[in-house]
MARKE-509567 format. One line per field, with one value per residue: residue number from 1; chain; z, x, y of N, C-alpha, C in turn. Coordinates in steps of 0.1 Angstrom, whole numbers, plus 5000, padded with zeros to 4 digits. Last residue first. Layout:
# MARKE-509567
k [NUM;...];
c [A;...];
nw [Z;...];
nu [X;...];
nv [Y;...];
caw [Z;...];
cau [X;...];
cav [Y;...];
cw [Z;...];
cu [X;...];
cv [Y;...];
This chain:
# MARKE-509567
k [333;332;331;330;329;328;327;326;325;324;323;322;321;320;319;318;317;316;315;314;313;312;311;310;309;308;307;306;305;304;303;302;301;300;299;298;297;296;295;294;293;292;291;290;289;288;287;286;285;284;283;282;281;280;279;278;277;276;275;274;273;272;271;270;269;268;267;266;265;264;263;262;261;260;259;258;257;256;255;254;253;252;251;250;249;248;247;246;245;244;243;242;241;240;239;238;237;236;235;234;233;232;231;230;229;228;227;226;225;224;223;222;221;220;219;218;217;216;215;214;213;212;211;210;209;208;207;206;205;204;203;202;201;200;199;198;197;196;195;194;193;192;191;190;189;188;187;186;185;184;183;182;181;180;179;178;177;176;175;174;173;172;171;170;169;168;167;166;165;164;163;162;161;160;159;158;157;156;155;154;153;152;151;150;149;148;147;146;145;144;143;142;141;140;139;138;137;136;135;134;133;132;131;130;129;128;127;126;125;124;123;122;121;120;119;118;117;116;115;114;113;112;111;110;109;108;107;106;105;104;103;102;101;100;99;98;97;96;95;94;93;92;91;90;89;88;87;86;85;84;83;82;81;80;79;78;77;76;75;74;73;72;71;70;69;68;67;66;65;64;63;62;61;60;59;58;57;56;55;54;53;52;51;50;49;48;47;46;45;44;43;42;41;40;39;38;37;36;35;34;33;32;31;30;29;28;27;26;25;24;23;22;21;20;19;18;17;16;15;14;13;12;11;10;9;8;7;6;5;4;3;2;1];
c [A;A;A;A;A;A;A;A;A;A;A;A;A;A;A;A;A;A;A;A;A;A;A;A;A;A;A;A;A;A;A;A;A;A;A;A;A;A;A;A;A;A;A;A;A;A;A;A;A;A;A;A;A;A;A;A;A;A;A;A;A;A;A;A;A;A;A;A;A;A;A;A;A;A;A;A;A;A;A;A;A;A;A;A;A;A;A;A;A;A;A;A;A;A;A;A;A;A;A;A;A;A;A;A;A;A;A;A;A;A;A;A;A;A;A;A;A;A;A;A;A;A;A;A;A;A;A;A;A;A;A;A;A;A;A;A;A;A;A;A;A;A;A;A;A;A;A;A;A;A;A;A;A;A;A;A;A;A;A;A;A;A;A;A;A;A;A;A;A;A;A;A;A;A;A;A;A;A;A;A;A;A;A;A;A;A;A;A;A;A;A;A;A;A;A;A;A;A;A;A;A;A;A;A;A;A;A;A;A;A;A;A;A;A;A;A;A;A;A;A;A;A;A;A;A;A;A;A;A;A;A;A;A;A;A;A;A;A;A;A;A;A;A;A;A;A;A;A;A;A;A;A;A;A;A;A;A;A;A;A;A;A;A;A;A;A;A;A;A;A;A;A;A;A;A;A;A;A;A;A;A;A;A;A;A;A;A;A;A;A;A;A;A;A;A;A;A;A;A;A;A;A;A;A;A;A;A;A;A;A;A;A;A;A;A;A;A;A;A;A;A;A;A;A;A;A;A;A;A;A;A;A;A];
nw [5175;5157;5175;5194;5177;5170;5194;5201;5181;5182;5204;5195;5159;5133;5113;5080;5065;5081;5088;5113;5112;5122;5144;5160;5164;5182;5204;5203;5212;5238;5253;5251;5271;5293;5308;5330;5356;5366;5365;5337;5325;5328;5318;5291;5282;5287;5273;5247;5246;5249;5227;5198;5168;5146;5111;5072;5044;5011;4998;4998;5005;5022;5036;5050;5062;5083;5097;5111;5126;5144;5157;5175;5200;5187;5177;5175;5139;5108;5077;5043;5015;4998;4990;4974;4977;4980;5001;5019;5011;5022;5050;5056;5050;5070;5095;5094;5102;5129;5158;5187;5189;5163;5153;5158;5161;5186;5204;5220;5247;5269;5262;5267;5283;5295;5272;5256;5257;5243;5266;5273;5250;5253;5275;5262;5244;5248;5244;5214;5186;5159;5125;5099;5085;5084;5054;5041;5011;4999;4972;4948;4942;4946;4934;4942;4935;4949;4974;4969;4964;4989;5009;5000;5000;5031;5044;5044;5076;5099;5113;5118;5108;5080;5077;5046;5042;5040;5046;5040;5040;5024;5042;5060;5046;5038;5063;5070;5050;5057;5080;5074;5059;5073;5093;5076;5075;5102;5138;5164;5188;5208;5195;5176;5168;5146;5155;5177;5207;5226;5233;5220;5196;5190;5189;5171;5148;5119;5104;5115;5093;5086;5068;5061;5057;5042;5055;5081;5086;5071;5078;5107;5103;5090;5109;5133;5119;5115;5141;5152;5127;5105;5093;5108;5112;5143;5156;5154;5166;5172;5195;5207;5224;5237;5266;5266;5240;5223;5211;5177;5162;5134;5126;5104;5084;5085;5106;5106;5122;5111;5108;5137;5143;5126;5141;5166;5160;5154;5179;5194;5183;5190;5221;5226;5256;5258;5272;5296;5301;5301;5322;5320;5297;5300;5279;5265;5263;5265;5250;5236;5223;5213;5198;5198;5175;5163;5135;5120;5107;5091;5091;5112;5114;5112;5094;5092;5093;5095;5084;5098;5125;5132;5124;5145;5169;5168;5166;5151;5132;5148;5155;5140;5126;5105;5113;5137;5127;5093;5069;5054;5019;5017;5006;4991;4998];
nu [4716;4725;4748;4732;4723;4750;4760;4741;4748;4778;4795;4808;4819;4839;4840;4853;4875;4897;4919;4920;4896;4879;4893;4882;4857;4854;4862;4845;4822;4831;4835;4810;4796;4813;4840;4855;4851;4828;4825;4812;4837;4853;4837;4834;4863;4870;4850;4857;4884;4878;4862;4875;4870;4883;4885;4889;4895;4895;4926;4952;4975;4992;4976;4960;4986;4989;4966;4967;4987;4982;4961;4961;4945;4917;4915;4931;4928;4918;4910;4899;4880;4877;4905;4920;4947;4955;4949;4964;4991;4987;4983;5010;5026;5017;5024;5053;5056;5049;5049;5042;5023;5023;4990;4980;4994;5011;4997;4971;4978;4963;4929;4896;4874;4870;4863;4842;4817;4814;4819;4845;4856;4854;4871;4896;4910;4933;4958;4965;4977;4958;4956;4951;4930;4901;4886;4857;4845;4810;4790;4788;4797;4787;4793;4808;4834;4835;4837;4863;4878;4878;4886;4915;4924;4918;4938;4966;4972;4946;4933;4904;4887;4871;4841;4817;4789;4761;4745;4726;4732;4753;4775;4776;4786;4810;4821;4827;4842;4865;4872;4882;4900;4919;4925;4946;4964;4974;4971;4987;4997;4991;4982;4965;4935;4923;4916;4912;4906;4889;4886;4862;4849;4832;4844;4869;4868;4857;4845;4815;4795;4773;4747;4730;4694;4678;4663;4651;4639;4656;4679;4674;4670;4693;4710;4701;4704;4731;4741;4729;4720;4716;4742;4771;4799;4804;4800;4824;4848;4867;4860;4829;4800;4779;4784;4789;4766;4779;4772;4788;4780;4775;4777;4755;4753;4747;4723;4702;4684;4665;4685;4687;4663;4660;4681;4668;4653;4668;4680;4656;4653;4677;4687;4721;4737;4746;4757;4759;4791;4806;4812;4785;4761;4727;4709;4674;4655;4655;4661;4693;4714;4725;4748;4763;4772;4784;4773;4795;4794;4787;4762;4763;4798;4820;4846;4875;4876;4854;4845;4821;4819;4832;4812;4794;4802;4830;4861;4879;4892;4904;4925;4949;4956;4980;4988;5001;5017;5026;5013;5027;5022;5008;5022;5008;5009];
nv [4955;4939;4932;4918;4895;4885;4878;4856;4838;4836;4829;4802;4807;4811;4839;4849;4860;4876;4897;4909;4919;4897;4894;4917;4912;4898;4913;4932;4917;4910;4934;4946;4923;4924;4946;4927;4920;4907;4881;4879;4885;4864;4842;4851;4849;4821;4808;4815;4802;4775;4769;4793;4809;4797;4819;4815;4824;4823;4828;4841;4834;4852;4865;4844;4835;4858;4861;4837;4838;4861;4849;4828;4836;4836;4806;4772;4776;4785;4770;4777;4765;4742;4718;4702;4698;4728;4733;4716;4725;4751;4744;4732;4756;4773;4760;4762;4786;4787;4770;4767;4745;4720;4705;4675;4649;4646;4656;4650;4629;4603;4597;4608;4609;4629;4645;4643;4654;4678;4697;4688;4696;4724;4734;4728;4738;4756;4742;4728;4720;4736;4737;4748;4738;4722;4732;4730;4721;4716;4699;4694;4667;4642;4620;4601;4615;4635;4624;4614;4633;4649;4633;4628;4655;4657;4636;4637;4632;4649;4664;4667;4681;4689;4696;4702;4718;4709;4680;4659;4634;4630;4642;4622;4601;4610;4613;4586;4576;4593;4586;4558;4566;4579;4555;4542;4566;4570;4559;4568;4547;4528;4503;4524;4541;4563;4599;4616;4600;4589;4561;4556;4583;4600;4629;4619;4618;4641;4668;4688;4704;4731;4745;4773;4781;4777;4757;4754;4727;4710;4713;4704;4677;4668;4669;4654;4628;4628;4628;4603;4580;4568;4564;4565;4575;4573;4549;4538;4545;4522;4517;4532;4547;4541;4547;4573;4595;4625;4654;4666;4700;4718;4754;4775;4804;4830;4851;4864;4859;4838;4818;4811;4802;4778;4765;4763;4743;4720;4718;4709;4686;4676;4691;4707;4720;4754;4783;4798;4789;4766;4746;4731;4732;4723;4708;4709;4691;4659;4634;4629;4635;4666;4689;4723;4749;4778;4795;4819;4855;4874;4883;4900;4921;4943;4960;4983;5010;5039;5062;5065;5059;5084;5100;5094;5099;5122;5121;5110;5127;5142;5128;5138;5168;5181;5210;5212;5183;5175;5154;5124;5114;5081;5050;5019;4987];
caw [5183;5151;5162;5198;5184;5161;5187;5212;5183;5173;5208;5202;5174;5138;5125;5092;5062;5084;5074;5111;5112;5108;5137;5156;5151;5169;5205;5200;5199;5225;5250;5247;5256;5285;5298;5316;5349;5363;5376;5349;5322;5332;5332;5299;5281;5296;5287;5248;5242;5261;5238;5206;5187;5150;5124;5087;5054;5022;5002;4993;4996;5014;5025;5041;5057;5072;5089;5102;5117;5133;5149;5165;5201;5190;5171;5179;5152;5119;5090;5053;5022;4992;4999;4969;4976;4965;4990;5020;5011;5007;5042;5059;5044;5055;5091;5093;5088;5119;5147;5183;5189;5176;5152;5158;5148;5175;5198;5204;5243;5264;5267;5260;5274;5306;5281;5254;5261;5236;5258;5285;5254;5242;5279;5273;5237;5249;5258;5222;5201;5172;5140;5107;5080;5097;5061;5051;5023;5000;4991;4953;4940;4955;4927;4947;4930;4932;4967;4974;4957;4977;5008;5000;4988;5021;5046;5029;5063;5090;5108;5125;5119;5085;5080;5054;5041;5027;5051;5037;5051;5020;5028;5066;5054;5027;5054;5078;5055;5042;5077;5084;5053;5063;5097;5082;5062;5096;5123;5155;5177;5214;5205;5175;5176;5149;5149;5162;5199;5227;5237;5235;5200;5188;5197;5185;5151;5132;5103;5122;5098;5085;5077;5057;5067;5037;5045;5076;5092;5069;5068;5105;5111;5079;5099;5134;5120;5102;5131;5159;5142;5111;5086;5112;5101;5133;5150;5149;5162;5158;5193;5205;5217;5224;5261;5264;5253;5223;5224;5188;5169;5144;5128;5119;5089;5074;5106;5095;5129;5116;5096;5129;5149;5122;5126;5166;5161;5144;5171;5193;5179;5176;5214;5219;5245;5263;5265;5284;5308;5291;5320;5330;5298;5301;5287;5266;5251;5274;5252;5245;5215;5220;5200;5200;5185;5170;5152;5120;5122;5097;5082;5117;5106;5120;5099;5098;5081;5100;5084;5083;5116;5136;5118;5128;5167;5169;5176;5161;5129;5138;5164;5139;5138;5108;5106;5138;5135;5106;5072;5066;5030;5015;5018;4992;5000];
cau [4704;4712;4747;4739;4713;4742;4766;4743;4733;4771;4787;4796;4819;4830;4846;4841;4862;4893;4914;4934;4907;4881;4893;4896;4862;4852;4872;4857;4822;4827;4845;4820;4795;4811;4823;4852;4862;4825;4830;4808;4826;4857;4843;4825;4854;4875;4850;4844;4881;4882;4855;4870;4869;4875;4892;4881;4899;4885;4916;4942;4971;4999;4983;4954;4980;5001;4969;4955;4986;4992;4958;4968;4960;4926;4914;4923;4920;4928;4904;4907;4882;4874;4897;4906;4937;4962;4944;4951;4988;4992;4973;4996;5026;5019;5008;5045;5059;5039;5054;5055;5022;5030;5005;4978;4988;5013;5003;4971;4972;4973;4942;4910;4878;4873;4876;4853;4818;4808;4806;4833;4858;4847;4855;4892;4899;4921;4952;4960;4976;4970;4952;4962;4941;4910;4899;4867;4854;4826;4794;4788;4806;4782;4782;4796;4829;4836;4827;4850;4878;4874;4873;4907;4922;4909;4925;4960;4978;4954;4951;4913;4893;4877;4850;4825;4803;4768;4753;4722;4724;4743;4770;4770;4773;4799;4822;4820;4828;4856;4868;4867;4891;4915;4916;4931;4957;4970;4972;4975;5002;4993;4993;4972;4946;4922;4921;4907;4913;4892;4899;4861;4857;4827;4832;4870;4861;4867;4846;4829;4796;4787;4751;4741;4706;4685;4669;4658;4634;4638;4677;4678;4660;4678;4711;4702;4692;4724;4739;4726;4728;4705;4733;4758;4795;4806;4785;4816;4841;4867;4877;4841;4814;4778;4779;4800;4772;4775;4776;4776;4791;4773;4786;4756;4758;4744;4733;4710;4690;4660;4679;4698;4670;4651;4687;4682;4648;4659;4685;4661;4640;4677;4685;4706;4734;4737;4759;4750;4775;4805;4826;4791;4778;4733;4715;4690;4655;4658;4647;4681;4704;4727;4736;4765;4766;4790;4772;4791;4795;4807;4769;4759;4781;4814;4830;4866;4882;4859;4858;4821;4813;4841;4825;4790;4803;4816;4854;4874;4883;4891;4914;4939;4951;4970;4979;4988;5007;5029;5015;5019;5033;5009;5020;5012;5000];
cav [4966;4946;4939;4933;4904;4890;4890;4870;4845;4842;4840;4802;4810;4803;4836;4847;4859;4864;4892;4903;4931;4905;4884;4913;4924;4892;4900;4938;4923;4903;4925;4952;4930;4916;4949;4931;4925;4922;4885;4876;4893;4878;4843;4849;4858;4832;4806;4817;4818;4784;4770;4780;4813;4791;4813;4815;4819;4824;4821;4849;4825;4841;4873;4854;4827;4850;4872;4841;4828;4860;4858;4825;4835;4850;4819;4784;4773;4786;4777;4771;4772;4754;4727;4705;4687;4717;4739;4715;4711;4751;4752;4726;4743;4778;4765;4748;4784;4794;4770;4776;4760;4726;4709;4688;4653;4637;4664;4651;4639;4609;4590;4609;4596;4620;4647;4631;4642;4667;4696;4689;4687;4720;4733;4721;4732;4763;4743;4740;4712;4737;4734;4748;4737;4729;4723;4739;4717;4723;4700;4710;4678;4654;4629;4601;4599;4637;4633;4605;4624;4657;4634;4616;4651;4668;4635;4634;4638;4634;4665;4655;4688;4678;4702;4691;4721;4720;4692;4672;4638;4626;4649;4639;4600;4607;4625;4598;4569;4593;4599;4562;4558;4585;4567;4537;4559;4579;4555;4571;4550;4539;4504;4508;4536;4550;4586;4615;4604;4602;4566;4552;4570;4587;4625;4619;4605;4638;4654;4681;4694;4725;4736;4763;4783;4788;4753;4763;4734;4707;4720;4718;4684;4666;4678;4667;4635;4626;4637;4615;4588;4570;4575;4558;4572;4585;4557;4533;4552;4529;4520;4522;4549;4543;4533;4567;4587;4609;4649;4656;4686;4711;4744;4764;4791;4822;4841;4869;4868;4853;4825;4818;4814;4790;4769;4771;4756;4728;4724;4724;4693;4674;4680;4708;4711;4742;4773;4803;4800;4773;4753;4739;4728;4735;4705;4717;4703;4669;4639;4626;4626;4652;4684;4709;4746;4767;4798;4807;4845;4867;4874;4887;4916;4930;4958;4971;5003;5027;5059;5066;5051;5072;5099;5092;5085;5117;5131;5104;5117;5148;5132;5126;5159;5170;5208;5209;5189;5175;5168;5132;5121;5092;5057;5035;5003];
cw [5180;5163;5156;5184;5189;5166;5178;5202;5189;5175;5196;5206;5181;5157;5131;5103;5068;5075;5073;5096;5108;5104;5122;5146;5148;5159;5184;5199;5196;5215;5237;5240;5246;5271;5288;5313;5337;5358;5377;5361;5336;5330;5337;5314;5290;5295;5296;5265;5252;5259;5249;5220;5195;5167;5136;5101;5070;5036;5014;4994;4988;5004;5019;5031;5045;5064;5079;5092;5104;5123;5138;5154;5187;5193;5177;5172;5163;5130;5096;5065;5035;5002;4996;4983;4976;4964;4979;5006;5008;5004;5029;5048;5045;5046;5077;5088;5083;5108;5137;5169;5187;5178;5168;5160;5149;5159;5186;5197;5227;5256;5262;5268;5271;5295;5291;5261;5259;5244;5249;5273;5265;5245;5265;5276;5252;5245;5260;5237;5210;5182;5151;5124;5092;5092;5074;5056;5028;5015;4991;4969;4945;4952;4935;4939;4934;4926;4953;4971;4960;4967;4996;5000;4991;5010;5034;5032;5052;5080;5103;5126;5126;5094;5084;5063;5052;5029;5041;5041;5049;5031;5022;5052;5059;5036;5044;5071;5060;5044;5063;5080;5061;5059;5086;5086;5070;5085;5108;5141;5168;5202;5210;5182;5176;5157;5156;5152;5186;5216;5234;5242;5215;5190;5198;5195;5166;5139;5110;5113;5100;5096;5075;5071;5061;5044;5039;5067;5087;5077;5065;5092;5105;5088;5090;5118;5124;5108;5120;5149;5142;5126;5093;5104;5098;5119;5144;5144;5154;5155;5179;5201;5217;5215;5245;5262;5252;5235;5221;5200;5177;5149;5137;5116;5103;5076;5094;5097;5119;5122;5103;5115;5142;5131;5122;5148;5161;5148;5156;5187;5181;5175;5200;5217;5240;5252;5267;5270;5295;5294;5309;5330;5311;5302;5293;5279;5255;5262;5258;5243;5224;5216;5208;5203;5188;5179;5154;5135;5115;5101;5083;5102;5111;5116;5104;5101;5085;5090;5088;5077;5101;5127;5120;5121;5150;5165;5176;5168;5137;5134;5160;5146;5138;5123;5101;5124;5138;5117;5088;5068;5042;5026;5016;5006;5000];
cu [4706;4706;4738;4743;4723;4729;4758;4751;4734;4758;4778;4786;4806;4830;4836;4845;4851;4879;4908;4932;4920;4889;4891;4900;4875;4854;4867;4865;4836;4828;4845;4832;4802;4806;4821;4837;4865;4842;4829;4810;4813;4844;4847;4827;4846;4868;4856;4845;4869;4884;4863;4864;4865;4880;4879;4889;4893;4892;4907;4929;4957;4991;4991;4963;4971;4991;4985;4957;4977;4990;4971;4966;4966;4938;4924;4923;4933;4922;4919;4903;4890;4880;4891;4901;4927;4951;4944;4942;4969;4986;4978;4985;5013;5018;5007;5029;5052;5043;5043;5058;5031;5027;5012;4992;4983;5006;5012;4979;4974;4971;4954;4918;4890;4877;4877;4864;4831;4815;4801;4819;4849;4847;4849;4876;4892;4910;4937;4954;4973;4969;4959;4956;4956;4923;4902;4872;4860;4828;4808;4791;4806;4794;4780;4786;4813;4827;4824;4835;4867;4871;4868;4892;4913;4912;4914;4945;4970;4960;4957;4929;4907;4886;4858;4837;4807;4782;4760;4736;4718;4730;4754;4764;4765;4786;4809;4812;4819;4842;4859;4861;4881;4902;4911;4921;4944;4959;4966;4979;4988;4997;4997;4986;4957;4937;4917;4909;4906;4899;4900;4873;4861;4837;4830;4856;4862;4861;4861;4832;4812;4789;4764;4744;4720;4697;4678;4667;4636;4634;4663;4676;4663;4670;4698;4699;4689;4713;4734;4727;4724;4708;4720;4747;4776;4797;4788;4803;4831;4858;4876;4856;4824;4791;4781;4794;4779;4779;4771;4781;4784;4781;4782;4766;4759;4746;4737;4723;4700;4672;4674;4694;4675;4657;4679;4685;4658;4654;4681;4668;4650;4666;4679;4702;4721;4738;4753;4750;4770;4789;4823;4801;4783;4751;4728;4694;4671;4660;4649;4671;4695;4714;4739;4749;4769;4781;4779;4788;4789;4806;4782;4763;4778;4799;4828;4854;4878;4864;4866;4835;4819;4834;4835;4803;4800;4814;4839;4865;4877;4884;4901;4928;4942;4965;4970;4977;5009;5016;5016;5021;5021;5017;5019;5009;5008];
cv [4980;4954;4947;4937;4919;4899;4894;4882;4858;4845;4841;4814;4807;4805;4824;4839;4859;4869;4880;4893;4922;4916;4886;4904;4918;4900;4896;4922;4927;4906;4915;4941;4934;4919;4938;4936;4929;4927;4902;4877;4893;4886;4857;4849;4860;4847;4815;4814;4822;4798;4779;4781;4798;4797;4808;4812;4821;4816;4825;4838;4832;4837;4863;4857;4835;4844;4867;4847;4833;4847;4863;4837;4834;4848;4829;4795;4768;4782;4773;4777;4768;4766;4741;4712;4690;4702;4731;4722;4710;4732;4751;4733;4733;4764;4766;4752;4768;4792;4780;4778;4770;4743;4721;4692;4666;4638;4657;4657;4637;4625;4596;4606;4596;4607;4638;4635;4634;4654;4686;4684;4679;4703;4724;4721;4724;4751;4748;4736;4725;4727;4731;4749;4739;4725;4730;4733;4726;4718;4706;4709;4689;4665;4636;4610;4598;4625;4635;4615;4616;4644;4639;4625;4638;4660;4642;4635;4631;4639;4656;4658;4680;4683;4695;4699;4711;4718;4695;4683;4654;4630;4643;4643;4617;4607;4622;4608;4580;4586;4597;4573;4556;4575;4573;4549;4554;4571;4563;4565;4554;4550;4515;4509;4524;4547;4572;4608;4609;4607;4583;4557;4567;4578;4611;4619;4607;4628;4648;4670;4688;4716;4728;4757;4768;4785;4763;4759;4752;4722;4716;4723;4698;4679;4678;4674;4649;4634;4637;4628;4600;4575;4574;4565;4566;4584;4567;4542;4551;4541;4527;4526;4534;4544;4532;4552;4579;4602;4634;4651;4682;4702;4733;4756;4786;4808;4830;4860;4872;4862;4839;4825;4819;4804;4781;4773;4765;4742;4731;4728;4707;4684;4682;4695;4709;4733;4757;4791;4803;4782;4762;4748;4739;4727;4715;4710;4704;4680;4656;4634;4620;4648;4670;4699;4727;4761;4781;4803;4830;4858;4870;4875;4907;4931;4947;4969;4987;5018;5046;5061;5050;5058;5088;5093;5083;5102;5130;5109;5107;5139;5136;5122;5149;5171;5195;5209;5206;5182;5167;5148;5124;5102;5071;5044;5012];
């Protein structure tokens, strides 16, 4: 960007452009709208409409019927898409995550109900085995080691089921090598070429996922950690390699996860690839903001919108967030 020469003070007074709300709005560089938000929500298979998640105030696990109502609410609020994640009862889990590809399972029924209720709202499904495995990992395990290629076979089965149920976007979050290409080839082969892929291209082995694991019921199941497949938080160049690979394999959009602690990665990805790039404001980020707000340490509503604006300022096309309905209401106020 070319830089115009700056006049010295007092000819130039930057505060002139900050003196009133109308001029601040007129010269604002970054805007946040409901259309920038993807609502992250968790569904469960029981009769109870809502089950609170203790570590995430105001976030509930929703029944399938409530998820359908959420899709209608998203449409009314101008939220374009919902990312849906499952809570699976422990007795239904096994080492292979068999329920992940069940065409009559929770995710399939939730997707169908949401699309029937509000077909204009996009539905994004997580492609990963960790909510369904009794060991809590995203892939198949053998003697404590994640098996990359056999895991991809299971992910393809899972992704095809989700697409056939009506999912608009598949979002592989497992970080197995080669899974985007395998999913794209499978979708093409099945005549599902219009289904999009948003790759969790740079997903870090982060401490900020804890509340989410409670929400989906994998926290107590997880044996060990995920550092052999999720990225080292110290790395940035590696993120660019991962993004490049996923784009080459057929990703339509890419994602950086977590969000705010990795805005430098978002900026590098946007500048390097000019691809639609999203960030996930993860459960730990949500929980921190809510805890500080509830304790009176932050102005909760201002902090929510400021944090979401930071993603847009960094270059994000959109943000996956548990705050979506609340933020949309604040933006429309």
